[in-house]
OpenMM code with the backbone's topology and positions (N, CA, C; nanometers):
from openmm import Vec3, app, unit

residues = "MET ARG LEU TYR ARG LYS ARG ARG ARG GLN GLY LEU ARG SER VAL ARG ILE TRP LEU PRO VAL THR ASP ILE ASP TYR PHE LEU ARG LEU VAL LEU THR GLU LYS GLN ARG GLN ARG PRO ASP ALA LEU GLN THR GLU LEU ALA GLY LEU ILE ARG GLN ILE LEU ASP GLU MET ARG ASP ALA ARG ALA GLY TYR ARG".split()
positions = [
    Vec3(0.0821, -0.1186, 0.0000),
    Vec3(0.0000, 0.0000, 0.0000),
    Vec3(0.0870, 0.1257, 0.0000),
    Vec3(0.1983, 0.1201, 0.0679),
    Vec3(0.2881, 0.2349, 0.0752),
    Vec3(0.3426, 0.2709, -0.0636),
    Vec3(0.3829, 0.1688, -0.1392),
    Vec3(0.4353, 0.1915, -0.2734),
    Vec3(0.3271, 0.2473, -0.3653),
    Vec3(0.2048, 0.1981, -0.3498),
    Vec3(0.0911, 0.2476, -0.4272),
    Vec3(0.0705, 0.3973, -0.4029),
    Vec3(0.0713, 0.4379, -0.2774),
    Vec3(0.0536, 0.5801, -0.2446),
    Vec3(0.1681, 0.6652, -0.2969),
    Vec3(0.2895, 0.6134, -0.2854),
    Vec3(0.4061, 0.6868, -0.3352),
    Vec3(0.3935, 0.7116, -0.4849),
    Vec3(0.3553, 0.6089, -0.5585),
    Vec3(0.3401, 0.6240, -0.7039),
    Vec3(0.2277, 0.7203, -0.7384),
    Vec3(0.1196, 0.7164, -0.6641),
    Vec3(0.0093, 0.8102, -0.6898),
    Vec3(0.0533, 0.9538, -0.6653),
    Vec3(0.1331, 0.9755, -0.5612),
    Vec3(0.1848, 1.1112, -0.5352),
    Vec3(0.2756, 1.1573, -0.6484),
    Vec3(0.3432, 1.0626, -0.7134),
    Vec3(0.4315, 1.0951, -0.8258),
    Vec3(0.3521, 1.1149, -0.9548),
    Vec3(0.2216, 1.0972, -0.9489),
    Vec3(0.1369, 1.1159, -1.0661),
    Vec3(0.1283, 0.9927, -1.1544),
    Vec3(0.1655, 0.8772, -1.1028),
    Vec3(0.1614, 0.7542, -1.1802),
    Vec3(0.0317, 0.6793, -1.1534),
    Vec3(-0.0206, 0.6158, -1.2556),
    Vec3(-0.1402, 0.5328, -1.2436),
    Vec3(-0.1130, 0.3996, -1.3116),
    Vec3(-0.1817, 0.2990, -1.2687),
    Vec3(-0.1692, 0.1653, -1.3257),
    Vec3(-0.2821, 0.1422, -1.4251),
    Vec3(-0.2470, 0.0828, -1.5392),
    Vec3(-0.3458, 0.0514, -1.6418),
    Vec3(-0.3281, -0.0947, -1.6798),
    Vec3(-0.4356, -0.1683, -1.6772),
    Vec3(-0.4312, -0.3094, -1.7167),
    Vec3(-0.4889, -0.3211, -1.8562),
    Vec3(-0.4121, -0.3799, -1.9473),
    Vec3(-0.4546, -0.3972, -2.0859),
    Vec3(-0.4474, -0.5462, -2.1193),
    Vec3(-0.5564, -0.6009, -2.1692),
    Vec3(-0.5598, -0.7406, -2.2067),
    Vec3(-0.5127, -0.7553, -2.3507),
    Vec3(-0.4058, -0.8329, -2.3699),
    Vec3(-0.3498, -0.8578, -2.5024),
    Vec3(-0.3276, -1.0071, -2.5214),
    Vec3(-0.3388, -1.0548, -2.6447),
    Vec3(-0.3061, -1.1950, -2.6694),
    Vec3(-0.1580, -1.2210, -2.6413),
    Vec3(-0.1274, -1.3363, -2.5889),
    Vec3(0.0104, -1.3726, -2.5562),
    Vec3(0.0989, -1.3652, -2.6802),
    Vec3(0.0453, -1.4019, -2.7951),
    Vec3(0.1250, -1.3983, -2.9181),
    Vec3(0.1684, -1.2559, -2.9517),
    Vec3(0.0824, -1.1574, -2.9271),
    Vec3(0.1181, -1.0179, -2.9519),
    Vec3(0.2289, -0.9714, -2.8576),
    Vec3(0.2194, -1.0126, -2.7321),
    Vec3(0.3215, -0.9756, -2.6347),
    Vec3(0.4546, -1.0389, -2.6719),
    Vec3(0.4539, -1.1662, -2.7073),
    Vec3(0.5772, -1.2349, -2.7475),
    Vec3(0.6401, -1.1693, -2.8701),
    Vec3(0.5570, -1.1342, -2.9675),
    Vec3(0.6072, -1.0679, -3.0880),
    Vec3(0.6718, -0.9335, -3.0531),
    Vec3(0.6048, -0.8553, -2.9692),
    Vec3(0.6590, -0.7257, -2.9282),
    Vec3(0.7923, -0.7429, -2.8572),
    Vec3(0.8001, -0.8403, -2.7686),
    Vec3(0.9247, -0.8635, -2.6954),
    Vec3(1.0387, -0.9005, -2.7895),
    Vec3(1.0118, -0.9882, -2.8847),
    Vec3(1.1169, -1.0276, -2.9802),
    Vec3(1.1564, -0.9120, -3.0711),
    Vec3(1.0593, -0.8297, -3.1067),
    Vec3(1.0841, -0.7190, -3.1989),
    Vec3(1.1611, -0.6048, -3.1340),
    Vec3(1.1277, -0.5733, -3.0104),
    Vec3(1.1784, -0.4524, -2.9462),
    Vec3(1.2962, -0.4784, -2.8528),
    Vec3(1.2933, -0.5880, -2.7784),
    Vec3(1.3947, -0.6113, -2.6763),
    Vec3(1.5041, -0.7068, -2.7251),
    Vec3(1.6260, -0.6783, -2.6855),
    Vec3(1.7354, -0.7705, -2.7137),
    Vec3(1.7265, -0.8872, -2.6150),
    Vec3(1.8035, -0.9915, -2.6413),
    Vec3(1.8035, -1.1079, -2.5528),
    Vec3(1.8425, -1.0687, -2.4104),
    Vec3(1.9414, -0.9812, -2.3977),
    Vec3(1.9864, -0.9375, -2.2656),
    Vec3(1.8779, -0.8572, -2.1939),
    Vec3(1.8090, -0.7692, -2.2676),
    Vec3(1.7031, -0.6885, -2.2078),
    Vec3(1.5875, -0.7752, -2.1602),
    Vec3(1.5598, -0.8847, -2.2308),
    Vec3(1.4484, -0.9723, -2.1930),
    Vec3(1.4691, -1.0367, -2.0567),
    Vec3(1.5903, -1.0372, -2.0083),
    Vec3(1.6191, -1.0960, -1.8774),
    Vec3(1.5854, -1.0009, -1.7630),
    Vec3(1.5693, -0.8719, -1.7949),
    Vec3(1.5376, -0.7730, -1.6915),
    Vec3(1.3868, -0.7669, -1.6682),
    Vec3(1.3428, -0.7776, -1.5445),
    Vec3(1.1989, -0.7745, -1.5151),
    Vec3(1.1315, -0.6428, -1.5537),
    Vec3(1.2041, -0.5318, -1.5480),
    Vec3(1.1432, -0.4016, -1.5761),
    Vec3(1.1557, -0.3593, -1.7223),
    Vec3(1.2153, -0.4413, -1.8067),
    Vec3(1.2414, -0.4018, -1.9450),
    Vec3(1.1128, -0.3770, -2.0230),
    Vec3(1.0142, -0.4631, -2.0082),
    Vec3(0.8887, -0.4460, -2.0802),
    Vec3(0.8203, -0.3163, -2.0387),
    Vec3(0.8146, -0.2913, -1.9095),
    Vec3(0.7524, -0.1684, -1.8596),
    Vec3(0.8244, -0.0455, -1.9137),
    Vec3(0.9566, -0.0480, -1.9124),
    Vec3(1.0359, 0.0649, -1.9602),
    Vec3(1.0113, 0.0905, -2.1082),
    Vec3(1.0119, -0.0149, -2.1887),
    Vec3(0.9918, 0.0005, -2.3327),
    Vec3(0.8505, 0.0469, -2.3660),
    Vec3(0.7510, -0.0093, -2.2978),
    Vec3(0.6136, 0.0336, -2.3234),
    Vec3(0.5915, 0.1787, -2.2822),
    Vec3(0.6473, 0.2194, -2.1705),
    Vec3(0.6345, 0.3589, -2.1273),
    Vec3(0.6991, 0.4522, -2.2296),
    Vec3(0.8157, 0.4137, -2.2802),
    Vec3(0.8820, 0.4944, -2.3830),
    Vec3(0.8009, 0.5021, -2.5108),
    Vec3(0.7418, 0.3910, -2.5500),
    Vec3(0.6591, 0.3878, -2.6705),
    Vec3(0.5357, 0.4761, -2.6550),
    Vec3(0.4719, 0.4677, -2.5401),
    Vec3(0.3539, 0.5510, -2.5153),
    Vec3(0.3912, 0.6986, -2.5139),
    Vec3(0.5035, 0.7329, -2.4512),
    Vec3(0.5490, 0.8731, -2.4516),
    Vec3(0.5749, 0.9219, -2.5940),
    Vec3(0.6372, 0.8377, -2.6753),
    Vec3(0.6671, 0.8746, -2.8138),
    Vec3(0.5380, 0.8993, -2.8926),
    Vec3(0.4408, 0.8119, -2.8757),
    Vec3(0.3127, 0.8285, -2.9448),
    Vec3(0.2430, 0.9561, -2.8989),
    Vec3(0.2429, 0.9802, -2.7688),
    Vec3(0.1781, 1.1020, -2.7175),
    Vec3(0.2484, 1.2280, -2.7671),
    Vec3(0.3814, 1.2248, -2.7744),
    Vec3(0.4560, 1.3397, -2.8269),
    Vec3(0.4203, 1.3650, -2.9729),
    Vec3(0.4100, 1.2588, -3.0516),
    Vec3(0.3735, 1.2736, -3.1924),
    Vec3(0.2320, 1.3288, -3.2069),
    Vec3(0.1413, 1.2808, -3.1219),
    Vec3(0.0041, 1.3315, -3.1259),
    Vec3(-0.0002, 1.4785, -3.0876),
    Vec3(0.0768, 1.5150, -2.9851),
    Vec3(0.0822, 1.6545, -2.9404),
    Vec3(0.1388, 1.7438, -3.0500),
    Vec3(0.2464, 1.6980, -3.1160),
    Vec3(0.3071, 1.7756, -3.2230),
    Vec3(0.2115, 1.7911, -3.3413),
    Vec3(0.1417, 1.6850, -3.3756),
    Vec3(0.0460, 1.6902, -3.4867),
    Vec3(-0.0683, 1.7852, -3.4531),
    Vec3(-0.1128, 1.7800, -3.3313),
    Vec3(-0.2228, 1.8680, -3.2901),
    Vec3(-0.1794, 2.0138, -3.2907),
    Vec3(-0.0558, 2.0402, -3.2491),
    Vec3(-0.0034, 2.1772, -3.2490),
    Vec3(0.0066, 2.2301, -3.3917),
    Vec3(0.0304, 2.1418, -3.4869),
    Vec3(0.0394, 2.1842, -3.6270),
    Vec3(-0.0936, 2.2255, -3.6854),
    Vec3(-0.2033, 2.1763, -3.6277),
    Vec3(-0.3366, 2.2112, -3.6757),
    Vec3(-0.3840, 2.3462, -3.6291),
    Vec3(-0.3199, 2.3995, -3.5279),
    Vec3(-0.3649, 2.5282, -3.4710),
    Vec3(-0.3074, 2.6442, -3.5440),
] * unit.nanometer
topology = app.Topology()
chain = topology.addChain("A")
for resn in residues:
    res = topology.addResidue(resn, chain)
    for name in ("N", "CA", "C"):
        topology.addAtom(name, app.Element.getBySymbol(name[0]), res)
């Protein structure tokens, strides 16, 4: 519970997304190296980076429309 509160104070939220196992395996093979796959936090780090990149692109595209 303490870690949950700490993350909420940092502005972090948890999101659960249901994906087929085959999609997850494909993403892991495509994005992560063999060494990275051994790290427990590698998937979280890569997905967070991907989401940030998509949001930045959306923000930039939206700014271009104004």
